[in-house]
N, C-alpha and C positions, 0 to 999 in steps of 0.2 A: 722350414727350409727355406724357402724364396727368402725371408729377409735375412737369414745366415749368410746366403749368398751374396746378396746384396752389400752388406757390412765388409765382407771380406774383398768384393770386386772395389769399393770405396778405399780401403786401406791400402791395396796393392796400388792403386791408380793415386794415393796422395805419397805411397814411397817411392814409387815411380818419377812423380815429379820433384820431389825433394832429390833424390841424386841425380836427375837433370839440372838444376840450378844451384844443386854443388858442384856439379863437373862443371858448368859454366861459371860461376863465381872464381873457383880454381885457375883456370884457364885466363879468366881477366885477370885476376892477382899477378901474375906476370909480368903482365902491362901497366897498370894502376895501382898496385898496392893491395894489400889484405883488407883497411877499412871497406875501401871503393866497392872490393869484389863481395864483401860479404853483404855490405848493404844493397848491392846489386841483385845478389840471390836471393836476399829474402823479398824484397820488392818485385821480383818476378817468380817467385814462388806463389806469394800471395796473389798476382796476376792469374796466372794459370789457375791458382782455386776459383777465382772468381768467374774466367770463362766455362772451366769444366762445370762448375755449380749452375752456370746459366742454362748449357746446354741440358744438364739432368734434370732441371727445376722445369724446362721445356717438354721435355720428355715425360716427365711426373705431369706437367697439364695436360699434354696431349692423350696420355691413359685414362688420367680422370676424366678429361671431356669424354672419352669414348665409352668410359664406366657408367658416367650419368646417363648417357644416351640411352645404353644398354638398359640401365634402370628405370627410364622414362619409357622405354617400348614395351618392356617388361609390366610395367605398371598399367600401361595403356592396353594391354594385351588380357591383363586380369582385371581390370574394368570391365572391358568389352565382353568378357565373360562371366564375369560378375551378372551384368545386365543380361545376358543372353539367359543366364542361369534362373533371374527371378523373373523375365519373359515366359520363361517354360514352365517355371511353377506355377505363375498367374494362368497360364492357358490351361497346365493340368487341374487348376482348382477349378476355373470357371467350366472345364469338360466334365469332373466330376459333379459339380454341382448340377451340371445341365443332364447328366447322366440320372443322376438323382431322381432331379425334379420329374423327368422322361418316366423314370421307373414308376415314380409316385402315379405319374398321370394313368400309367396304364394298369396299376392296381387296383387304383379308384374306377377305372373304365370297366375294370371285369369283376370287380363289386358290384357295380351299376348291372352289368349284364346278369350277375347271377342275382342279383337280388329281382330284377323285372324276371327272370327266367324262373325262380322260384317263386315268386308270386303269381305271374301266368301259369305256372304249372299247379300250384295248387288250388286257383280257381278253376282249372279245366279238369281237374281230375275229380274236386266235388262234385261238379256238373256232371261228369259222365258216370262218377260211381252212382247217384241218383238214380240214373236212367237203367242201372243195372239191377235187376229183380233177383232177389235170394233164390239161389239155387234150390230147387226141390228137392232133387234126390240124383244123386253122382251115379252114371251108368260105368260099366267096367271098362270103358275105352281109354283111362288111364287121364290125367290132367292134361295133357297135351295131343290129345287125338283130336279137337277139333281143328288145330289149323296145322296137323300133319299134312292134308292133302292141299291140292292148289289152292280151294278158295273153303271157307265156311259157309255152308250151304243153309243151314235151319237158322233162324233166329237165336236158339239156345246157343247154337255153335258161335254165332256173333257174339252174344251176352258174354260167353265164357273165354271169347277170346280178347274182348275189350278189358276186362278181369285182368286177364293175364298180362296184357299191353299196360294199363295202368300201373300193376305190381310192379312192374321190369321198369317203369319210369321211376317211380316212386324208390324204389331200393337201386337205383342206378345201375340197373344189369345191361346197358348200352354199350354195344363195342363198335369200337371203329377198325374197319378194315379198307385195305388199300388194294389197290389193282391198277399195274404197270401200265404206262401207255409207252411206245418205243417209236422211234424216229426211222422212217423208208427213206432209203433202202438198205440204212445202215444197220435197225435193230439194236439202236442204243438207247437205254433206258432215258428219258427225257420229262414225265411226268408220273404223278401217281394219281388218281381217283380215290376220293375219302368216301365208303359208303358205310352205312350205320346197320346194324343188325344188333334184334332183340333176344334176349336169354330169358325163358321160366325159370322158375327156381330149382327144375331138374337140370338147368345147364343145356335143353335141347333151343336149337338155333330158331327164330322165328325172321324168315324172311320179309323183306318191303312188301314183296307181290301180298304178302298175307296178311301184315298188320295195317297197312296202308286202308284196306277197306273197310276197317272200322275204327282207326284213330282219323282218317279225316274226317268223318263224318261227327266225330266227337270232340273235333277241335284241338286233339293232341300232336298232331302233326308237327305243329310249329315248336312243341315241345323237344321233338324228337331233333327237328332241325338245327335248333338252337345248340340242343347238347353239342351236333355233329361240327356246328361252326365253333364252338369254343375249344373243341379238342383238336380239331386243323390248326387252330393258331396255336395252340401248345405243341403240337407235332411240329410244325414249320419253324415257330423258333429253335425246335432242339435239332431239326435237319440243318439250319443256317451257322450252326456252329461248327458243322465239319465241311459243308459245301452249298453254295449257292444257285449251284446248276441245276438241282432237282425242284419243279414245281409240282403245286399240291392243287389238285382240282375238287372245290368244293360243291356239295350240292344244296341249292335252296328252292325250297318248294315255293310254290305260287302263293300258299296261304301266310308263311313269313314273309313274303314281298310285300303283301297286303295288311301287314300287319301295323297299324297306326302307331301301336302303344309301344311294340318292340323295335322295329325298324330302325325308327331317327336314332333311338341311342345304342344301336349296331353300329349305324353310322357314324357315332362319336366314337366308338370301340375301335373300329376300323380306323380312323381317322388318327386316333392315338398310336396305333402300329402302322402307319402307311409304309415304315420301313420295310412291311414284309411283301408290298405291293409287288415286286418281282416275284415271288414263290406261291403267292394263291391267287388263284383264279377261279372264280364264283360262275357257277353252272346252273343255268334255268332252262326247263323245257318250254320247247316251242309254244305249246297251251298256254303255261303259265307268263311268258311275254306277250302272246296276245290279248289276254285277258288283263294286261297289269295297268291300263288305261294310261292318264297322265300322271295320274302321281306316283305310281308304279314306276313309268319310265323317266321319270324325275330322279327316283332312287336308285334305279339302276346307271342313270349317268351321273349321279352324287361319286357311285362306287370307281367308275371310269376314271372322272376327276381326279382321284385321288393316287390313281394312276395301278389299280386293280384292272387287268383284264378279264372279260366274260364270254363265257362259253353259251351255247345252247345244243339243248341235246333231244332226244326224243323227238326228233324231226319227223313228222307225216305229210308234209307238203313241202318242195322245192320250189314252189310260186312264191318266192319270196322277195320283198324290197331291202337287199343286200344294202344299198346306200343306207337306206334308214337306220340296219342293223349297226353299220360302222359307225354311223353319227352317235348313237346313244352308248356304244362303247363296247360292242361285241368284238374278238378278235380270231375266235376259235367255232369252227361249227361241227357237229358230231353227225355223220351220217352212219345208218346200218351199211355193212359192206353188201348185204344181197339188195339193198337198195341201188347201192352203185352198179354191181353186177349184172342185175337182172331187172331192175324195178324204177329205172328213172322216169318212163313214162308213167307208170302208176303213181308217181309222186309229183306228178304236174311240171318235173323239169323242162325249162326252154331250151336246153343244150343238151347234147350227148356227154354219157360219163366222161368221155377222152377231153372233152372241152370243160367241163365243170371247174374244173383247180384253175382254169385258166380266168374264168369268170370270177370267184371268189378271191383270186389273186389282184385283179382290179379294184376290190373292195377292201382289202388288205384284211383278209379273212384266212385262216388255216384251214385245212380239210382234215379231217381226223375220223377215221372207219373204224366203227366200232363193231362187237361183236364179230371179231377176226379168228374163224377155228379150223380152218386148215391151211397148208401152203399152195394150192392150186388158188385160192382165192386173193394170197398174196402176190401171186404172178400176175394176175388180173389188175389189184390195186396198184401194180409199179407201172404199170401200160398207163393208166391215171393220173399218175404224179401225186398220190396221195402223201402227204405232209406224216402223217403220226396215224398208228394204228394199236388198237384195245380190242384185247380178248383173249379166250383161255387159251389160243395157241402159244401168247407170250407171258402168260401168267395170270393163276385164279386170284381172286382176292383171298386175301389171309389177314389175319387179325392181328391188331400191335398189342404187342404186351402193355400192360396198365403201365410199369415202370417207363416206359418210353413218353408218357407224357409229363412225367414229374419235372420240376425244372432242375436244370443240370447247375450244379455248385461251380466257384470260379475254380476251383482244383480239380474237379472231375473232367477226364479228358470223352471229347466226344465221340462215339460209338455208332456206326452204321445200324440205322433202326432195326432193332430186332423183329422177328415176325415167329408167330406160331400157325401151324395148319390148321385152319378152321375145320370142325367137326365135333 
């Protein structure tokens, strides 16, 4: 359409010039005669054609130059976009390769942990099984009667309980329980503490206070702890796909800390998973830390160096070197609520409960009050500026469903960690 308009414009312009030249030639003929007038009209027409053609060519040249500049700019933008696309593809490829390599290292580390765990378990179970005498004759109390009380009293009860613990571990009847910790005074959920429970073949739950009395002497506590640690990592991976604001306290026994065969591999495993350092807090009892020795403290410091915070629980004495705790890597201290409210002197504290939090803050330690059972205690804890609280008032331990520990596929939406009530 544009070409047709341009042709028509040129034709009209040519016709106009012809009429102008013809008119001028006719006017000139009155003075010079027709031959000269016709020749002058032809020369004038050709001259006008050349002048107008020059203007047209100059206009076309400017338009072409403008179009070429636009093409050059478009070409440059295309090359820039192409370069950026290639760079992004290269970054994506490198990122995918890095993630694949990281995932491969995680899988290898998990397999090494599992291999050590199973080998350790097989050896310890075989040794503990050799210590269990064949039961002479079952009484009528039922298979779980030996541990339904607070403690197993007789040797027969302990032997039976050890056999139940062994079979529970062998058949993977180890459940992960979570108990919430809240911030004060907001009572906002901030952490969970991971706890382990065993089940007998009838589904009855065996509490730690019951199974530890036979599992520890038989060398099986590290097996229980290792299973708990492994599941904590799985659970945190699940949680972090939805939110990274919730942390998990994972208990490690003194036996596991002193296990020279397992703990170095565990450190390698956590080094691969150090991206979870902000979500996993490793917890040790005061007694296990005091008995850790130089090697144990090195292991604790190694965890802290990776970015994992440490916590101390089962605190019996508050006469501690808090500066030393901070140097090792501890960031949390759990103290029973009753100790804070009425037992500071008995625990050997050098300051009153009102000033204890200030003392801890100077050493970079958070104060967690545990075993909080009623609102009256909360009011007292607020006067002591306690950071966090844990206890049945805020939530009882609940078992995590097994499917919550399975890896999430790329298309599966992350969900809130589901619970089923223990019982």
